[in-house]
N, C-alpha and C positions, 0 to 999 in steps of 0.2 A: 783479304789482308792488305794492309796499307802501310806506307812509310810517309811520315810527315817531317818536314824540317821547319822549325820555328826559329827565326833568327832576328836579331835587332841589337841595338846598342846597350850599353851598360844601364841597368835599371830601367829598361824600356817596358818590362812587363812580360817578357818572353817566357820566362820560367813559370809565372803564374798562369799564363795562357796554356802552356803545355801541361801543367798540372790539372787544369780544368778540363782539357780535352781527354786526359787519361781517366779522370774521375768520371766524366760523362759517358765513357765507352760502356760502362757496366761490367767490365771485365776485371779480373785479378790484375794488379798493377805492381810491376817491379820497377823500382827507382834505381837506375844504374848510375851511380855517382863517379865521376872522374877526378874530382878535386882531392887534393891532399892538404891537410892542415899544417903547412910548413911554418906558420907564424900565428900570432894572436889575431891579426886582422882577418886572415883566411878562416881561422877556427870560427870567428864570429859569423862570418858569411855562411859557413856550413851549418852552424847552429840555426841561423835565420831560415834557412831552407828546410831544415828538419822540423822546426816548429810548425811550418805550414802544411806539411804532409799528414795525410790521415794515418792513425796508428796501424791500421791493417795493411798498409803498403809495405812490402818487403824492400829493404835497401840492400844493394850489393855495391860494394866499392871495387873499382878496377881503374887503375891509373894509366895502363898502357895497352893491355891485350883486349881491345874492345871487340873486334870481329870474333875472336875465340869465345868470349863471354856471351855475345849476342847469339851465337850458334847454340850455345848451351841453354840460354834462357828463353828464347823465343818459341812460342806455341800459340796455336790458334785461340785458346781460351784466355790469353793474357795480353796486356800492353806493356811494353818495355819502354820506359822514358829515360833517355840518355841525357844527362845534364852535366857537363856540356862538352861539345866538340872542341872548342878552343882551349879549354883547360887541358883536354886530353892531348891536343897538338902541342901545347906548352910543355907538358910532362915529357913528351917525346923529343922535343927540340932540346930539352935540357937533360936528357937521359944519359949522356956521356960526361965525363969530367973535363972535356976539352974547353979551353978558353976561347971565347969568340972575339974577333977583331973589332975595333971600333969603326974601321972602314974596310972596304973590300969585300970580296966574296965570302960567304959563309957556307962552309960544307955541312950538309945536313947529316946527322947521326944515321947509321944504317938502321937502327931500330925505327926511326921515323919513317923511312922509305918503306920498310917492310910492313909495318902495322897499317900505314895508309893504303898501301896496295891491297893488303888483306881485307881491309874494311870495304874498299871499292869492289873487290871480287865478291864479298859477302852480299853487297848490295845489288850485284849483278845476278845473284841466285834468285830462284822463286821465293817470295815472301813466306816465311813460316809462322808469322804472326804480325801483330801491329807494333810498330816502332815509332816513337816520337823523338826526334833529335832536337836538342837546343844548342844554338850556336850564336856567338857574337858576331856582329858586324863591325869589323874594326877598320875598314878601309874608306870610310866616309869622311874622315877628318884630315888633319894635316899629315903630310909624310913625316914619320918619326925621324928623330936623330938617332944615328947608331946603326950599324950593319945588322945586328941581331934583331933589333926592333923592326927594321924594314923587312928582313927576311920573314919574321913572324907575321907581319901583316900581309905579305905576298902569299905565304903558305896558307894562311887562314882564308884568304880570298879564293884561292885555287880549291881548297877543301870544300868550302861552301858551294862553289859552282859545281864540283863534281858530285857532291852529295845531293844538291838540288836536282841535277839532271836525272838522278836515279830515284827520287822520291815522287810518289803520286801528287803529293800536296805540299806546297811551300807557302809559308806565312811569314810576312815581315811585320814586326811590332814596333811601333813608335809611340811614346806617350801613353802606353797601355792600350793602343788601338790597332788591332790587326788588319792587315791588308793582304788578301789572298793574291799571290802572284802566280800560282799554279794549282789547279784542282779546285775542290769545293771550299767555299768560304766557311768560316766558323760561326 
C-alpha cells in the first residue's frame, strides 16, 4: 500500500497526473473531493474535473473531516484520490465566522488545527490502502499582500512538507511534466 503526493502550481497538470495514476492502478477508485461550489467560477472548475473522471469512479465530497473520511474509505482493493489538500486547508481556514486582520498575526481556527493533526496522525498509521493526494504549490511566487493570504501560503507550505514527509512517493508537476522528488517515478 502506498501514499503519493502530487503537487504543483495552478493548471500544472497535477490533477490529470493523479487521475492517470489512479486509473492505471487497476483498482476501484474513489475520488474524494474537498471543493465546495461557493460561486459560479468554482462550480465551473468542479464541472471540468467531473467531466474528466471515468463514470465508474465513485465521488465522495468532504470539505473538512478528511482523516475521518479516509479511515472509512481506504481499503487494499481501492485507490482514494484526494483533490485537493489546499482547498481542504482553505475550507478549514475559513471555517469560523471570524474576520481576519489585514496586518498582524492570524489566529487559526481550532477546527484547522484539529483536522490537520488528525490527518497527520492518520498518515502515521499503517497504510490501509493506496491514497493519492493532490495539492497546490503556492509558495513559489511573490509574497502575498494581506495577513490571511500570507498565513494561507505559510500553512499550505507546512502542510505540503508534513504530508510529503509521510508519503512514499512525491511528484512535482510543472507544465504537465512530472518530476519525482521522492520514491518511484511515474
